[in-house]
Every structure is written in C-alpha cells, then in structure tokens.
N, C-alpha and C positions, 0 to 999 in steps of 0.2 A: 224657465223650469228645465231641469235636467232630465235625461232620458228615462231614469228609473222612476222619478216622481211623476213624470208624464204617463208612464205605463200604468202605475197604481191608480192614478186619477182616471184614466181611460176605463180600466177594469171595473172600478167602483161605479163610474157613471153608467156603464153598460149593464151592470147588475141592478142598479137602482132604477134604470129606464124600464126594465122588464120585471117589475115586482112580482107579477103573478108566477111567471115561470121560475124565478129565482126562489120564491117561497116554496113552490112545488118540489124543486130539486133539493132545497134544504130539508123538507119534510121527509123525502124519500131517504136521503143520506142519514138523517138523524134517526129515522125509524130502523134502518138496517144496522147501523153502528150501535144503537141502544139495545137492540135484541142480542146482538153478539156479546155486548158488554154484560147485559143482564144474565144471559145463560152461562157466560164465563164465570161470573161472580157466584151465581147459584152453584155451579158444578164444583168450584174451589171450595165454597163454604160447606157444601154437603160432603165433600171428600174429607175435610177436617172433622165434621161432625160424626161421620161414620167411623173414622179412626179413633175418636174419643169413645164411641159406643162399643167398638170392638174390644177396647181395653177393659170395659166392665165385664166381658165375658171370661176374663181370667187368663191364665197362662196359655201361650200358644206353642211352647216347647216344654217338654219334660225330660229330665235326665234321671235315668234309673240304672242301677247296677245290673250287670248280667248275673242272674241268680244261679246258684249252684244247683244242678239237676241231677237226679239219681233215678234210673229207670228200674222198677221192681218188677220181677217176673223171671220165668224160666221156660226155655223152649218156646212152644206156641202160646204160652200164657203170659198176659201182660196185665199187671194189677195197677198200673198208673205210674205217676211220677211224684217224687218227694222233692220239694224245694227247701233248701236250707237258707236261713237269713243271710242276706248279702248287703254290703254297705259300700259307700263311696267315701273316699277321703275328701273332706270339705276343702282343704287347702289345694288338692289337685284340681277340683272343679273351679275354684277361684282363679288359679294360675292359668287354666285353659281359657276362661272367660276373658282374662286380661290379654292373653296372646291373640285371641280371635278379634278382639276390637269391637265385639258386638254391643250395640247400645240396647240394653235390656234391663228390666226390673227382675231382681233375683230373690227368690225365697227358698231357703233351705229347710228341709223337713226331716225328722227322725221319728219313726214310729216304733213303739214297743209296748209290752204289757207290764203293768205294775199291779201290786196287790193293794186293794183297798176294801175295807169292811167285809172281810172274809170272801172276797171275790177278786178275780182278775179283771181289770179294765184296760181298754186300749188308750194309750196316751200318745200324743204327738207333740214333739218339741218344735217350736217355731220362733222366729224373731217377730214379735207383735207389730213392730213398726213396718216391716215388709207386708205382713198380713193385711194391715189397714190400707196399705197403698194398692196391692195387687188384687184384693177381694173386697171391693166396695159394697157388694151386695149382702155381706154378712150382716145380720141384724142382731145387736147386742143389747140385752137387757141388763143394765148395770154399767160398770165401768171397765175400761181396758186394764189389764193387770200391771201392777208395779212389782217390784222385787218381793219375792215370797208370796205371790198371789198367782191364781190360776183362773182359767175360764172353762166352763163345762158346756158341752153340747146339750141342746133341749131335751133330746130323747134320753140321754144318760142321766140328766138331772131328774127327769120324771121317774125313771126306773129305779134310781138309788135314792129318791126323795131328798134331793139337795136343793138348797136355795142360796141366794146371794148373802154372804156373810158367814156361811158355815166354814168350819175348819175341817180339812181332810188330811189324813195321813196315808202317804204313798210309799210303798216299800219296793225297792228294786234289788238287783244282784249286789250292787256295791254299797248302798246305804239307804236311809229312810229320809223322807222330807214331809214336813207339815206345812201345808199351804192353805191360805184363805181364798175362798171363791169370790172373785170380784165381779163376775157377770156370767150370764147365760146366753149362748149364742145360737141363733137359728139361721140355717143356710139353705135348707130344703135338700141337702145331700148327706153324704156319709159323714160329714163333719158334725152332724147332730148327735152322733153316737160316740163321740170322742171326748177326751178331756185334753186340754191344751196347757202347756207350761212352757217356760222359756227354754230354748234349745240348749244352752250351756248347762242348765240345771238337770235336764233330762239325760244329757250325755254323761254327767258325773253319776246320776242315780243308777244308770245302767251299766256303767264302767265302759262306755264307748266314746271316749274323749276324741274329738275331731272327726267323728263319722256321722253320716247321714244316710238316709234310705231313699231320698227323693229330692230333686231340685226342680222347682218350677221357674220358668223364664217367660216374661212378657217382652218379646222382641219387637223393636220398631221396624217391621218389615211386612211384606205381604206377598202372596202368590209365590212365584219362582224364587224370589229373593229370600223368603223364608226357608225354602228347601235348601238353597245354597248355604245359608247360615247354619242349618242343622247338619249338613254334610261336613262343613268346616269344623264345627264343634266335635262331631263325631271322630274326626281324624285326631283331634288333640286329646280325646279321652277314649282310648281303645277299650278300656275295661268297662265302659258304660254303653247304655243304649240311649240315643237321643231320638225321641218320638215327637212327631208334629201333631198338635191338636188344633184343628182348623175347620171343623165342620160349620159351625155358626158364622165364624169370621169369613169363610169362603163364600158362604151364601150372601152375606152383606156386601162383600166386595164385588161379587158377580152382579148383584142387583144394581149397585152404583155404577159399574161399567156400562150396563145396558141403558140406564138413565142418561149417562154422558153421551153414549152414542145417539140416542134419540135426540138430545139437544144439538149435537153436531149436525145431524141430518136436517133438522128443522132450520138451523142457522144457515146451512148451505142452500137450502130452498129459497130462503128469504133473500140471501145475497145474490143469487142469480136473478131473481125477480127484480130486485132493486137495481142491478146493473143493467138489465134490459130497459127499465123505466128511464134511467139516466141517459142511456144511449139514444132512446127514441126522442127524449125531450131536447137533448143537445143537437140531434140531427134536425129537428124542426127549427131550432134557433138558427142554425146555419142557413137553412133554406130562407128564412125570413130576412136574414141579414145579408143576403147575397149582394145587393147594390152597396151596402156599406163596406163590405169586404172589398168589392171591386174598386170603390172610391179610394180606400187606403192604399191599395196596390198602385192605383193610377197616380197617387200623390207622392209616390217614391218609396212606400213601405214594401219590404221584401216579404217573400212568402214565410220565411222563418219568423220575421217579426210579427206578422199577422197571427201565426200559429201560437206565438208566445202569449199574445193577448188572450186567446181562448184557453191556453194551458193555465195562465194566471187566474182566469175566471173559475176554471175547474178546481184549481188548488185552493183558492179562497173558500169556495163552497165546501170543499172537503174538510178544511180546518174547522169552519163554522159548524158543519153538520157533525164532525167528530166530537167537538166540545159538548154541543147540545146532546149528542147521543150518549156520552158518558154520564151526564147529569140525569137524563131520563132512565138511562139503563140502571143506574144505582138505585133510583127510586123503585123501578120495576122489580129489581132483585130483592129489595127489602120486602116488597109486597108479596112476592112469590114465597120466599122463605118463611115469612110470618104466617101466610094463609095456609100453604100446603104443608110445610114441615114444622111449623110451630117453633121456629128458631130465628135468630137474627143473623142477617148476612154479614160477612166480614167486610171491613172497610179496606179496599185494596187500591191505593192510589195509582199504582203503575198500570192499571187497566186502562187509564186514559190513553196510553200509548197504543193499545190495541184498538180502542175506539177511533182514534185519529188514523191509524193505519188502515182500518176498514173503510172509513169514509173517504180517504184520500185515494185508496186503491180503486174503489167504485167510481168515484168522479173522474179520475184520470183514465181508467179503463173504458168507461162509457164515452169518453171524449175522443178516443183514438179514431173511430170512423169518421166523425164530423171534422176532426183536425186534418185527416187525409183529404177530405173533400175540399177543405179551405186551401190546402197546398196546391191542389190540382185546378182550382177555380181560375177561369180566364177572366181577367178584369174587364175586358172589352165586351164580352158577351154578357157578363153580369150587369154592366151598366146599360145595356140595351134591353135588359129584362128578360133575356133568353135563359 
C-alpha cells in the first residue's frame, strides 16, 4: 500500500472508529454551512424579488425641460411667475442616453390640449409598447390601441360620457384627427383625467414634430449609483433637468439592507458557536488519542505526518459537512421564502462553493489548537499515560 492510500485508509478508519464524535462534528458543520447557505440564498432571492417589485413602482428618473419663466411685478409688488410651454428634442435625449450607456427603460411623453366636443381636453402622446412595459399597474378595460385608436382615462370618460367603441374628433393647431376609443384606463393618478394617443400622431396634430415634454426612465441602478447616473445624464443634456424619483424604491432597498444585515449577524453568531464546538470536540479527541499518537511517533512517524492525519480528518469532515449543508440549506431557503415571503427561492448552484468553504474553514480552524497539541506531544510521556 503506497503512502497516500495508507493515509486515506488511516483517516477513514479513525473516523469510523469514533462514529459518535464523527456524527457530532458532521452535524455541527452541516448546521453551520446550511444556515450560511440558506441565508445567502434567501438574501439573493429577495434582492432579485425587491428589484422586480421596485420596477412596478414606475420610473425612477424623469427628464423635463427647463421651463421659460417670467416674473410679473414691479417695485415691491410681485404677482407671481408665468411659465411658457417648454419642450425637449426627442433625438437629443436619445443621443444622450446612447452616450451615457445607461441600462434603462425609456418612455417619451408629449402633453398638450386638443379641442373635443366644444371643450379642451388634456392629451398625452406616448408609445404604448413602452407604457405597457414601464407602467404595469395600469388597469385597462378594453384593448390597447392600434393605428387610429386612442385610450381614455376613467375620469375623463365619465365626465365626457365616453365608452369603448366611440369615435372622437380631436382638433389641434396643425390638423384634426378622428380616433376610435379602444379602451378606458384606470391608474389611480392623474392619468385618469387624460386622453392618450400615439406620440407621432399627437406631434403631427400639435405641429410639434420631434418634441416631447417629459421623458421617464427606469434605470437598473439603486442608491448612489442612481445619483451618479442622473448626474451623468444631466451633463449630457444641459437644457434639461434630470430628477430622481426614489421615495418608495429607497424605502424598499433600505428595508432589504436591514434584513441582509440581520441575516449576516445571525450567521456570524452561528459560525462562532460552531467553530467553538468543533474546537472543543477535536481537542477532546486529541486527549483521548494521546497513546495512539505517541505510538505512531514511536514507530517512526514524524510530527508533520501525524498532524497530516488530523488535518485530513478535518478536511474530510469539512467536505462532507459542506455537501450536506448545501443540500439542507437549499431546502431551508425554499421553506423560508415560501412561508415568510410567499415566493420561490432561486436555484443557485455556485452556493455549494460557499457551503464547502464555510464547512472547511470551520473544520480546519477548529483543528488548529488540537494540531498544535499533537505537534508538541512527547511520545514517551504519552505512552506512559502522563
């Protein structure tokens, strides 16, 4: 039998001979690594879930033109401020977004007044494909519009007595348009009082080709990263004002950060406790095997070779505990996410590396003290039972 096979055989026999302590160490290592794995998977899964939920809150950046302002008053009298309509060049914003390299969902908006049924109504031009992607909470009764169709807000439809299928004639500065109402939208916001039509159609009707009044962005970023993105975009569009809309998103991200910190602290406490348990159990094992260690040294085994045996036992326990911990941790993560968060945990195969790393670290760290004792053990005194 060569040296390596002899070492593996000796390690396996030593572990099998002390089944009770071996099972105890495996249980401790598996518990610690499974908790670290479970909390890691839950944290990662909830991070993705919160990111998805934040997207449902709508745009987190808006780009608006710097409005023309005129102060009215004389001397000590001030009658207020008059703002003239201001617009952004759609092509300028698109070019700036391309240069910035931002990963963002974009929605262009143009708002203006059109004449309908002896009254002026507020109309907003949008790209309906962008609206459906960035504003999933809109509730539509009917169908999304095709060419020559429009969508009406619920409040406006009630006030003007409009219903799905009606034809409406809208008159603007440049021309008139006759559109069919394909649906009625309810959002719970100001959109309920608006009429929506395709952006190019409204631009032509108002004679404002290529102009928009507002750009909404859903940027894939959070916290300080979002501020940096807003500042970078502001530099590229000096004639506009880039504003961050983050109240709800910040609250969600702050809560997630606190939950992750709590998970990290719980994991740290468990790892310290598990490391102490491993160290205590391994120390007891060394004391019980004093004569065995002295006999191996007396038969010609060097201190390093004897230490290698104990190191091999710790490594094998660490690998077995890590594999068991990953399996149990995945099950625990699924249970936590389904019970507490009513969601399904993500399957993350590479977390087995974390589980193995935690288990091996604890096993080897807890064996440092006992291995030092083995290194210093005098074979003569140990064989005498001293």
